[in-house]
N, CA, C and O of each residue as an XYZ file, in Angstrom:
852
protein
N      84.465     91.951    139.654
C      83.753     91.510    138.449
C      84.095     92.447    137.299
O      84.032     93.670    137.428
N      84.451     91.857    136.197
C      84.837     92.648    135.040
C      83.628     92.866    134.152
O      82.944     91.918    133.766
N      83.379     94.100    133.840
C      82.214     94.411    132.993
C      82.419     93.859    131.594
O      83.532     93.856    131.069
N      81.344     93.398    131.007
C      81.429     92.887    129.628
C      81.850     93.998    128.696
O      81.362     95.125    128.777
N      82.762     93.660    127.813
C      83.250     94.661    126.856
C      82.246     94.811    125.722
O      81.913     93.826    125.063
N      81.761     96.013    125.484
C      80.794     96.195    124.391
C      81.449     95.941    123.050
O      82.670     96.030    122.923
N      80.650     95.629    122.057
C      81.194     95.432    120.713
C      81.887     96.692    120.255
O      81.281     97.763    120.288
N      83.139     96.609    119.827
C      83.841     97.814    119.369
C      83.151     98.422    118.159
O      82.626     97.716    117.298
N      83.165     99.725    118.116
C      82.450    100.429    117.051
C      82.979    100.084    115.675
O      82.228    100.076    114.700
N      84.294     99.794    115.588
C      84.851     99.576    114.256
C      84.307     98.325    113.579
O      84.425     98.179    112.363
N      83.700     97.404    114.370
C      83.126     96.209    113.759
C      81.943     96.568    112.863
O      81.709     95.931    111.836
N      81.212     97.586    113.265
C      80.109     98.040    112.420
C      80.656     98.519    111.076
O      80.105     98.221    110.017
N      81.749     99.266    111.149
C      82.386     99.735    109.921
C      82.888     98.590    109.076
O      82.785     98.625    107.849
N      83.438     97.561    109.729
C      83.923     96.397    108.993
C      82.777     95.699    108.269
O      82.898     95.318    107.104
N      81.661     95.537    108.983
C      80.506     94.894    108.367
C      79.992     95.730    107.198
O      79.644     95.206    106.140
N      79.954     97.038    107.417
C      79.501     97.950    106.372
C      80.404     97.855    105.154
O      79.932     97.813    104.018
N      81.710     97.821    105.403
C      82.669     97.729    104.307
C      82.536     96.400    103.574
O      82.641     96.346    102.348
N      82.305     95.328    104.332
C      82.142     94.010    103.725
C      80.908     93.965    102.829
O      80.951     93.418    101.727
N      79.813     94.544    103.310
C      78.588     94.577    102.503
C      78.786     95.400    101.240
O      78.306     95.042    100.165
N      79.501     96.508    101.387
C      79.767     97.362    100.232
C      80.601     96.611     99.190
O      80.329     96.691     97.992
N      81.611     95.885     99.656
C      82.432     95.089     98.728
C      81.600     94.021     98.046
O      81.772     93.755     96.857
N      80.690     93.404     98.806
C      79.812     92.382     98.246
C      78.976     92.970     97.106
O      78.818     92.349     96.055
N      78.447     94.168     97.329
C      77.645     94.830     96.305
C      78.506     95.178     95.095
O      78.096     94.959     93.955
N      79.697     95.720     95.341
C      80.572     96.115     94.234
C      81.003     94.901     93.422
O      81.089     94.984     92.197
N      81.275     93.781     94.076
C      81.671     92.569     93.353
C      80.543     92.095     92.442
O      80.770     91.733     91.287
N      79.319     92.103     92.981
C      78.183     91.696     92.163
C      77.940     92.660     91.022
O      77.662     92.243     89.898
N      78.044     93.954     91.306
C      77.821     94.969     90.267
C      78.881     94.886     89.189
O      78.581     95.024     88.003
N      80.125     94.660     89.597
C      81.206     94.571     88.606
C      80.926     93.453     87.606
O      81.113     93.630     86.402
N      80.479     92.304     88.106
C      80.181     91.189     87.210
C      79.042     91.535     86.250
O      79.103     91.214     85.063
N      78.003     92.193     86.772
C      76.872     92.554     85.913
C      77.302     93.565     84.856
O      76.947     93.424     83.686
N      78.064     94.585     85.257
C      78.527     95.590     84.295
C      79.425     94.955     83.233
O      79.330     95.285     82.051
N      80.294     94.045     83.662
C      81.198     93.406     82.706
C      80.431     92.505     81.738
O      80.768     92.427     80.557
N      79.393     91.821     82.245
C      78.629     90.894     81.402
C      77.634     91.614     80.490
O      77.460     91.237     79.331
N      76.984     92.652     81.022
C      75.871     93.281     80.306
C      76.164     94.693     79.815
O      75.396     95.248     79.029
N      77.277     95.281     80.274
C      77.554     96.671     79.933
C      76.740     97.601     80.817
O      75.861     97.165     81.560
N      77.044     98.883     80.726
C      76.365     99.845     81.589
C      74.871     99.916     81.276
O      74.045     99.876     82.188
N      74.525    100.019     80.000
C      73.119    100.179     79.634
C      72.303     98.934     79.939
O      71.134     99.024     80.313
N      72.927     97.764     79.778
C      72.192     96.523     80.007
C      72.013     96.174     81.470
O      71.138     95.384     81.821
N      72.836     96.758     82.323
C      72.774     96.456     83.758
C      71.595     97.184     84.399
O      71.318     98.340     84.078
N      70.914     96.506     85.294
C      69.818     97.138     86.050
C      70.093     96.958     87.535
O      70.839     96.063     87.931
N      69.492     97.807     88.349
C      69.677     97.685     89.789
C      69.081     96.373     90.302
O      69.593     95.810     91.270
N      68.015     95.876     89.679
C      67.454     94.587     90.061
C      68.453     93.466     89.823
O      68.655     92.602     90.677
N      69.080     93.493     88.640
C      70.051     92.461     88.290
C      71.274     92.539     89.204
O      71.817     91.515     89.620
N      71.694     93.752     89.505
C      72.856     93.935     90.387
C      72.539     93.419     91.793
O      73.378     92.767     92.415
N      71.338     93.705     92.295
C      70.948     93.220     93.618
C      70.970     91.693     93.658
O      71.435     91.102     94.633
N      70.466     91.054     92.594
C      70.467     89.586     92.546
C      71.890     89.046     92.530
O      72.216     88.107     93.256
N      72.733     89.647     91.696
C      74.110     89.167     91.585
C      74.884     89.361     92.883
O      75.750     88.554     93.220
N      74.574     90.427     93.608
C      75.267     90.728     94.866
C      74.686     89.957     96.045
O      75.298     89.900     97.112
N      73.506     89.362     95.861
C      72.879     88.624     96.953
C      72.331     89.519     98.036
O      72.359     89.164     99.214
N      71.824     90.697     97.642
C      71.233     91.621     98.610
C      69.869     92.061     98.088
O      69.541     91.865     96.918
N      69.092     92.650     98.969
C      67.809     93.187     98.534
C      68.039     94.498     97.781
O      69.078     95.140     97.929
N      67.063     94.874     96.985
C      67.173     96.132     96.278
C      67.209     97.305     97.253
O      67.890     98.303     97.019
N      66.453     97.165     98.366
C      66.476     98.211     99.376
C      67.862     98.396     99.979
O      68.301     99.524    100.202
N      68.551     97.285    100.242
C      69.918     97.356    100.776
C      70.848     98.018     99.763
O      71.714     98.815    100.124
N      70.656     97.680     98.505
C      71.487     98.264     97.449
C      71.378     99.791     97.463
O      72.383    100.490     97.329
N      70.166    100.301     97.626
C      69.963    101.757     97.605
C      70.444    102.440     98.893
O      70.648    103.654     98.915
N      70.622    101.667     99.949
C      71.210    102.238    101.159
C      72.651    102.676    100.886
O      73.120    103.682    101.417
N      73.341    101.900    100.048
C      74.755    102.156     99.786
C      74.985    103.034     98.558
O      75.940    103.809     98.512
N      74.110    102.910     97.570
C      74.314    103.651     96.321
C      72.981    104.218     95.838
O      71.983    103.504     95.735
N      72.991    105.513     95.545
C      71.754    106.204     95.189
C      71.199    105.741     93.851
O      69.983    105.692     93.661
N      72.087    105.402     92.926
C      71.638    104.987     91.601
C      72.756    104.229     90.895
O      73.839    104.032     91.445
N      72.473    103.811     89.674
C      73.435    103.012     88.897
C      74.686    103.813     88.573
O      75.787    103.263     88.543
N      74.525    105.103     88.332
C      75.685    105.941     88.027
C      76.675    105.959     89.185
O      77.880    105.799     88.987
N      76.147    106.159     90.417
C      77.024    106.214     91.587
C      77.724    104.873     91.797
O      78.889    104.827     92.192
N      77.020    103.807     91.537
C      77.590    102.473     91.698
C      78.711    102.244     90.686
O      79.762    101.699     91.024
N      78.481    102.658     89.459
C      79.504    102.495     88.430
C      80.729    103.356     88.743
O      81.864    102.916     88.556
N      80.501    104.573     89.216
C      81.611    105.442     89.596
C      82.454    104.797     90.692
O      83.681    104.896     90.669
N      81.808    104.142     91.646
C      82.545    103.478     92.726
C      83.411    102.350     92.188
O      84.518    102.128     92.680
N      82.918    101.638     91.183
C      83.709    100.561     90.577
C      84.923    101.131     89.850
O      86.020    100.578     89.928
N      84.718    102.242     89.142
C      85.838    102.882     88.445
C      86.879    103.368     89.451
O      88.082    103.239     89.223
N      86.406    103.930     90.567
C      87.334    104.373     91.612
C      88.136    103.185     92.144
O      89.339    103.298     92.382
N      87.475    102.068     92.324
C      88.169    100.875     92.803
C      89.197    100.374     91.816
O      90.280     99.931     92.198
N      88.850    100.448     90.536
C      89.794    100.047     89.491
C      91.030    100.931     89.519
O      92.152    100.445     89.372
N      90.825    102.228     89.706
C      91.953    103.152     89.777
C      92.841    102.841     90.975
O      94.067    102.883     90.872
N      92.220    102.527     92.114
C      93.000    102.188     93.307
C      93.786    100.907     93.090
O      94.929    100.792     93.530
N      93.169     99.937     92.406
C      93.851     98.669     92.141
C      95.085     98.897     91.275
O      96.145     98.325     91.528
N      94.940     99.736     90.255
C      96.088    100.062     89.405
C      97.156    100.780     90.222
O      98.351    100.530     90.065
N      96.706    101.674     91.095
C      97.653    102.449     91.873
C      98.469    101.610     92.832
O      99.557    102.017     93.239
N      97.958    100.436     93.203
C      98.670     99.565     94.120
C      99.739     98.728     93.433
O     100.577     98.115     94.094
N      99.706     98.702     92.097
C     100.741     97.977     91.363
C     102.029     98.804     91.399
O     102.030     99.980     91.035
N     103.098     98.192     91.832
C     104.363     98.909     92.004
C     105.250     98.676     90.791
O     105.662     97.549     90.515
N     105.538     99.748     90.073
C     106.513     99.702     88.990
C     107.810    100.300     89.528
O     107.801    101.377     90.124
N     108.903     99.615     89.322
C     110.184    100.076     89.866
C     110.819    101.083     88.916
O     111.451    100.701     87.931
N     110.652    102.362     89.212
C     111.246    103.427     88.407
C     112.389    104.115     89.164
O     112.565    105.331     89.078
N     113.143    103.331     89.887
C     114.316    103.869     90.579
C     115.289    104.429     89.538
O     115.747    103.676     88.678
N     115.619    105.719     89.585
C     116.507    106.325     88.583
C     117.874    105.658     88.498
O     118.553    105.771     87.477
N     118.286    104.963     89.559
C     119.602    104.321     89.553
C     119.612    103.038     88.716
O     120.677    102.495     88.422
N     118.442    102.562     88.340
C     118.373    101.298     87.603
C     118.698    101.487     86.122
O     118.470    102.555     85.554
N     119.228    100.445     85.518
C     119.541    100.425     84.091
C     118.274    100.615     83.265
O     117.219    100.072     83.592
N     118.392    101.399     82.181
C     117.213    101.732     81.376
C     116.602    100.502     80.718
O     115.390    100.302     80.799
N     117.409     99.683     80.076
C     116.882     98.521     79.361
C     116.156     97.572     80.311
O     115.067     97.092     79.999
N     116.750     97.304     81.460
C     116.128     96.409     82.444
C     114.812     96.982     82.957
O     113.816     96.271     83.086
N     114.828     98.281     83.246
C     113.630     98.933     83.779
C     112.494     98.898     82.759
O     111.354     98.595     83.111
N     112.798     99.206     81.505
C     111.764     99.198     80.470
C     111.201     97.798     80.252
O     109.991     97.625     80.107
N     112.070     96.815     80.231
C     111.602     95.435     80.041
C     110.675     95.008     81.172
O     109.602     94.457     80.924
N     111.086     95.259     82.409
C     110.274     94.845     83.551
C     108.951     95.611     83.599
O     107.898     95.038     83.879
N     109.022     96.913     83.323
C     107.799     97.711     83.335
C     106.839     97.239     82.245
O     105.655     97.033     82.509
N     107.342     97.067     81.022
C     106.483     96.667     79.908
C     105.767     95.362     80.173
O     104.584     95.222     79.860
N     106.476     94.405     80.749
C     105.861     93.105     81.033
C     104.803     93.233     82.129
O     103.720     92.659     82.018
N     105.117     93.987     83.187
C     104.151     94.172     84.278
C     102.926     94.954     83.797
O     101.801     94.666     84.205
N     103.149     95.931     82.936
C     102.058     96.751     82.416
C     101.103     95.905     81.572
O      99.885     96.034     81.697
N     101.646     95.046     80.719
C     100.795     94.188     79.901
C     100.046     93.176     80.750
O      98.882     92.882     80.479
N     100.693     92.643     81.766
C     100.010     91.697     82.644
C      98.818     92.369     83.337
O      97.771     91.754     83.537
N      99.001     93.630     83.694
C      97.919     94.374     84.338
C      96.767     94.618     83.376
O      95.604     94.429     83.735
N      97.082     95.036     82.161
C      96.041     95.345     81.174
C      95.302     94.101     80.701
O      94.087     94.129     80.504
N      96.039     93.010     80.521
C      95.463     91.817     79.900
C      95.056     90.762     80.914
O      94.863     89.600     80.556
N      94.923     91.153     82.181
C      94.470     90.215     83.194
C      92.980     89.950     82.991
O      92.297     90.752     82.354
N      92.462     88.838     83.522
C      91.023     88.565     83.406
C      90.202     89.726     83.954
O      90.411     90.163     85.085
N      89.274     90.220     83.154
C      88.429     91.333     83.575
C      88.999     92.692     83.261
O      88.261     93.678     83.235
N      90.300     92.774     83.020
C      90.916     94.061     82.747
C      90.378     94.713     81.485
O      90.099     95.912     81.468
N      90.234     93.923     80.429
C      89.713     94.457     79.182
C      88.265     94.870     79.293
O      87.848     95.870     78.708
N      87.489     94.093     80.053
C      86.071     94.423     80.218
C      85.899     95.750     80.942
O      85.032     96.552     80.596
N      86.737     95.971     81.951
C      86.630     97.222     82.700
C      86.899     98.416     81.800
O      86.165     99.403     81.841
N      87.943     98.333     80.988
C      88.290     99.444     80.106
C      87.217     99.641     79.045
O      86.865    100.776     78.724
N      86.695     98.548     78.500
C      85.621     98.649     77.498
C      84.418     99.376     78.084
O      83.819    100.233     77.436
N      84.075     99.023     79.314
C      82.899     99.631     79.936
C      83.110    101.114     80.183
O      82.200    101.914     79.967
N      84.307    101.492     80.634
C      84.597    102.911     80.851
C      84.568    103.662     79.523
O      84.013    104.758     79.445
N      85.158    103.087     78.488
C      85.154    103.732     77.168
C      83.727    103.929     76.668
O      83.412    104.958     76.071
N      82.865    102.943     76.912
C      81.498    103.013     76.403
C      80.686    104.109     77.082
O      79.768    104.672     76.487
N      81.035    104.407     78.338
C      80.235    105.370     79.099
C      80.888    106.745     79.158
O      80.261    107.696     79.626
N      82.127    106.877     78.697
C      82.887    108.120     78.883
C      82.214    109.325     78.237
O      82.275    110.426     78.785
N      81.582    109.144     77.096
C      80.939    110.283     76.434
C      79.744    110.784     77.243
O      79.492    111.988     77.311
N      79.016    109.860     77.851
C      77.839    110.229     78.632
C      78.216    110.701     80.038
O      77.543    111.553     80.619
N      79.309    110.130     80.578
C      79.771    110.481     81.919
C      81.246    110.900     81.830
O      82.132    110.180     82.290
N      81.493    112.064     81.236
C      82.874    112.468     80.972
C      83.735    112.585     82.221
O      84.939    112.338     82.162
N      83.141    112.957     83.346
C      83.932    113.059     84.582
C      84.491    111.700     84.981
O      85.615    111.611     85.474
N      83.716    110.647     84.773
C      84.173    109.301     85.112
C      85.325    108.896     84.203
O      86.344    108.384     84.667
N      85.155    109.130     82.896
C      86.223    108.804     81.959
C      87.486    109.594     82.236
O      88.590    109.051     82.182
N      87.326    110.875     82.531
C      88.494    111.731     82.793
C      89.233    111.275     84.040
O      90.462    111.199     84.046
N      88.485    110.970     85.096
C      89.134    110.533     86.334
C      89.859    109.214     86.134
O      90.957    109.018     86.656
N      89.245    108.306     85.374
C      89.892    107.023     85.106
C      91.199    107.244     84.349
O      92.224    106.647     84.679
N      91.156    108.096     83.341
C      92.373    108.358     82.565
C      93.455    108.982     83.444
O      94.611    108.559     83.411
N      93.079    109.975     84.218
C      94.069    110.683     85.041
C      94.669    109.783     86.112
O      95.877    109.830     86.348
N      93.849    108.966     86.763
C      94.315    108.178     87.899
C      94.955    106.865     87.498
O      95.711    106.282     88.275
N      94.664    106.388     86.290
C      95.202    105.098     85.866
C      96.257    105.273     84.779
O      97.416    104.903     84.969
N      95.860    105.831     83.650
C      96.756    105.880     82.500
C      97.755    107.034     82.587
O      98.963    106.827     82.469
N      97.248    108.242     82.793
C      98.135    109.402     82.811
C      99.132    109.320     83.966
O     100.281    109.738     83.821
N      98.714    108.798     85.084
C      99.611    108.670     86.232
C     100.803    107.791     85.884
O     101.935    108.101     86.254
N     100.553    106.696     85.176
C     101.646    105.806     84.789
C     102.547    106.456     83.749
O     103.768    106.315     83.807
N     101.950    107.170     82.798
C     102.748    107.888     81.801
C     103.672    108.886     82.493
O     104.853    108.984     82.162
N     103.127    109.621     83.450
C     103.922    110.631     84.152
C     105.090    110.011     84.907
O     106.192    110.560     84.909
N     104.855    108.887     85.539
C     105.921    108.248     86.306
C     107.027    107.745     85.392
O     108.208    107.884     85.707
N     106.646    107.161     84.260
C     107.658    106.701     83.307
C     108.409    107.885     82.717
O     109.625    107.818     82.535
N     107.697    108.968     82.416
C     108.337    110.163     81.857
C     109.374    110.734     82.828
O     110.450    111.156     82.405
N     109.062    110.749     84.113
C     110.012    111.244     85.111
C     111.259    110.364     85.157
O     112.374    110.865     85.305
N     111.069    109.067     85.030
C     112.217    108.154     85.009
C     113.098    108.439     83.786
O     114.324    108.476     83.887
N     112.456    108.636     82.639
C     113.228    108.913     81.417
C     113.997    110.226     81.552
O     115.149    110.323     81.127
N     113.361    111.229     82.141
C     114.049    112.515     82.335
C     115.312    112.340     83.173
O     116.329    112.989     82.928
N     115.233    111.468     84.150
C     116.388    111.237     85.025
C     117.559    110.637     84.264
O     118.699    110.711     84.721
N     117.285    110.041     83.102
C     118.360    109.446     82.307
C     118.737    110.296     81.092
O     119.671    109.971     80.360
N     118.006    111.375     80.894
C     118.398    112.333     79.857
C     119.531    113.216     80.376
O     120.501    113.481     79.666
N     119.398    113.660     81.605
C     120.391    114.578     82.190
C     121.818    114.039     82.147
O     122.723    114.772     81.749
N     122.059    112.769     82.547
C     123.441    112.267     82.493
C     123.887    111.806     81.103
O     125.024    111.369     80.923
N     122.994    111.906     80.133
C     123.377    111.564     78.764
C     123.142    110.125     78.371
O     123.656    109.682     77.343
N     122.370    109.368     79.165
C     122.045    107.985     78.782
C     121.047    107.951     77.623
O     121.138    107.107     76.731
N     120.092    108.888     77.657
C     119.055    108.964     76.633
C     119.050    110.354     76.016
O     119.417    111.336     76.661
N     118.628    110.424     74.757
C     118.485    111.705     74.066
C     117.023    111.868     73.677
O     116.605    111.427     72.605
N     116.245    112.503     74.553
C     114.799    112.652     74.366
C     114.423    114.112     74.581
O     114.751    114.700     75.611
N     113.734    114.693     73.604
C     113.256    116.071     73.749
C     111.950    116.143     74.540
O     111.746    117.063     75.331
N     111.076    115.173     74.321
C     109.750    115.176     74.954
C     109.561    113.836     75.661
O     109.139    112.858     75.043
N     109.872    113.793     76.948
C     109.795    112.537     77.701
C     108.360    112.055     77.879
O     108.113    110.852     77.966
N     107.409    112.995     77.932
C     106.003    112.617     78.046
C     105.572    111.843     76.799
O     104.914    110.808     76.896
N     105.949    112.353     75.641
C     105.629    111.677     74.387
C     106.340    110.336     74.309
O     105.740    109.334     73.922
N     107.606    110.313     74.674
C     108.375    109.069     74.598
C     107.784    108.004     75.514
O     107.728    106.831     75.145
N     107.344    108.404     76.705
C     106.726    107.453     77.632
C     105.443    106.879     77.031
O     105.208    105.672     77.097
N     104.621    107.739     76.452
C     103.386    107.278     75.812
C     103.692    106.340     74.649
O     103.012    105.330     74.470
N     104.705    106.667     73.864
C     105.086    105.820     72.730
C     105.474    104.428     73.200
O     105.036    103.424     72.638
N     106.304    104.380     74.239
C     106.753    103.071     74.710
C     105.579    102.236     75.210
O     105.495    101.045     74.910
N     104.684    102.843     75.959
C     103.541    102.099     76.473
C     102.643    101.590     75.352
O     102.105    100.485     75.435
N     102.482    102.396     74.304
C     101.646    101.963     73.184
C     102.301    100.818     72.413
O     101.630     99.857     72.037
N     103.610    100.917     72.177
C     104.299     99.865     71.419
C     104.320     98.562     72.209
O     104.270     97.481     71.622
N     104.394     98.656     73.535
C     104.359     97.446     74.363
C     103.060     96.672     74.178
O     103.043     95.449     74.320
N     101.963     97.376     73.860
C     100.646     96.741     73.717
C     100.392     96.243     72.295
O      99.395     95.567     72.045
N     101.281     96.571     71.368
C     101.039     96.269     69.954
C     100.745     94.783     69.752
O     101.487     93.920     70.221
N      99.663     94.507     69.055
C      99.201     93.153     68.697
C      98.659     92.380     69.899
O      98.230     91.236     69.747
N      98.671     92.978     71.081
C      98.220     92.275     72.280
C      96.897     92.810     72.815
O      95.923     92.070     72.955
N      96.879     94.105     73.111
C      95.762     94.648     73.873
C      94.481     94.808     73.059
O      93.405     94.432     73.525
N      94.583     95.356     71.859
C      93.354     95.580     71.083
C      92.629     94.276     70.751
O      91.414     94.215     70.936
N      93.310     93.225     70.267
C      92.578     91.968     70.053
C      91.957     91.431     71.338
O      90.877     90.841     71.316
N      92.651     91.641     72.463
C      92.127     91.173     73.746
C      90.921     91.990     74.182
O      89.901     91.423     74.575
N      91.023     93.324     74.118
C      89.956     94.178     74.632
C      88.695     94.087     73.777
O      87.587     94.277     74.279
N      88.863     93.793     72.472
C      87.698     93.641     71.600
C      87.277     92.184     71.447
O      86.440     91.853     70.607
N      87.869     91.314     72.272
C      87.522     89.889     72.313
C      87.731     89.190     70.970
O      87.042     88.223     70.642
N      88.691     89.697     70.202
C      89.050     89.034     68.953
C      90.069     87.927     69.198
O      90.317     87.101     68.320
N      90.656     87.912     70.386
C      91.651     86.901     70.743
C      91.652     86.754     72.258
O      91.286     87.685     72.975
N      92.063     85.580     72.747
C      92.150     85.416     74.205
C      93.306     86.228     74.766
O      94.096     86.804     74.017
N      93.399     86.269     76.081
C      94.514     86.969     76.720
C      95.826     86.382     76.212
O      95.963     85.161     76.145
N      96.788     87.222     75.853
C      98.051     86.722     75.316
C      98.832     85.931     76.359
O      98.705     86.165     77.561
N      99.633     85.003     75.882
C     100.461     84.214     76.784
C     101.609     85.060     77.316
O     101.951     86.094     76.742
N     102.196     84.611     78.414
C     103.341     85.317     78.988
C     104.494     85.358     77.998
O     105.224     86.347     77.924
N     104.655     84.277     77.237
C     105.752     84.227     76.262
C     105.554     85.261     75.161
O     106.502     85.925     74.742
N     104.312     85.391     74.697
C     104.029     86.361     73.634
C     104.207     87.785     74.149
O     104.743     88.637     73.441
N     103.763     88.049     75.374
C     103.951     89.383     75.937
C     105.438     89.709     76.066
O     105.856     90.835     75.797
N     106.226     88.731     76.475
C     107.674     88.948     76.589
C     108.277     89.312     75.230
O     109.098     90.225     75.134
N     107.871     88.602     74.192
C     108.405     88.869     72.841
C     108.095     90.304     72.414
O     108.964     91.009     71.900
N     106.852     90.727     72.630
C     106.436     92.053     72.184
C     107.165     93.141     72.974
O     107.617     94.128     72.395
N     107.279     92.968     74.277
C     107.950     93.974     75.104
C     109.438     94.043     74.789
O     110.017     95.129     74.763
N     110.049     92.916     74.554
C     111.468     92.927     74.194
C     111.680     93.667     72.869
O     112.645     94.416     72.721
N     110.782     93.455     71.916
C     110.863     94.173     70.645
C     110.643     95.670     70.856
O     111.352     96.492     70.276
N     109.658     96.024     71.689
C     109.381     97.439     71.970
C     110.583     98.111     72.617
O     110.901     99.258     72.301
N     111.242     97.413     73.509
C     112.412     97.973     74.188
C     113.555     98.202     73.214
O     114.233     99.228     73.276
N     113.770     97.251     72.317
C     114.829     97.427     71.307
C     114.531     98.632     70.421
O     115.424     99.427     70.126
N     113.285     98.766     69.999
C     112.898     99.895     69.152
C     113.091    101.222     69.884
O     113.606    102.186     69.317
N     112.674    101.257     71.143
C     112.769    102.485     71.929
C     114.225    102.907     72.097
O     114.560    104.076     71.906
N     115.074    101.976     72.447
C     116.484    102.304     72.671
C     117.181    102.668     71.360
O     118.075    103.514     71.346
N     116.777    102.031     70.261
C     117.357    102.399     68.956
C     117.031    103.841     68.608
O     117.829    104.526     67.967
N     115.867    104.302     69.026
C     115.445    105.667     68.710
C     115.982    106.693     69.705
O     116.290    107.821     69.319
N     116.099    106.320     70.979
C     116.360    107.310     72.010
C     117.650    107.134     72.797
O     117.987    107.998     73.606
N     118.377    106.055     72.590
C     119.634    105.936     73.323
C     120.614    106.969     72.794
O     120.763    107.135     71.583
N     121.273    107.652     73.693
C     122.225    108.710     73.292
C     123.355    108.098     72.478
O     123.920    107.067     72.845
N     123.672    108.750     71.371
C     124.765    108.282     70.510
C     126.108    108.682     71.118
O     126.277    109.793     71.619
N     127.043    107.763     71.062
C     128.377    108.065     71.579
C     129.020    109.131     70.711
O     128.937    109.077     69.484
N     129.660    110.100     71.348
C     130.271    111.200     70.602
C     131.669    110.822     70.141
O     132.343    111.624     69.495
């Protein structure tokens, strides 16, 4: 006779993780709709479909819950793969990166997340700093390293690759991100994003492509 196999312990963890995701999904919607100050733990519990007591089992307060959402946003950004292979052509790499970067920023909910972090950063500076370091600065650093790899062989003439990387990312967003994040315009079309990134790439290469001797 074979003994019944007990429920594996990891199922408890799976259930716990599922409940946590359920809470975070509900909280994210409330924060995006009402902002940090307008959100309440009662409203978050209703949106998540859990009791308030269950909510407090997972998160001590609204601050901890918001921090968890910011951490999740950083992880989501970190999972986006930008191809910065040094062997790749500069123009192709910049075009592909710029388009992928804008799609990430201007996706549904993307602007709301950034608005909410910006609104709370002064009151919760550690949250704002971590978001910047793990999302924005990390991408700047990776692009800067790629540019450095093309300065050495003479493809590009750049004194400050960190600055140049930041410049390119900002120009890629020109006329797109600010109207979107402030809800002055809907998310830009793929065609419009392509136009802006192609223009940004031309400007960048005109400024930084090494001149033939």
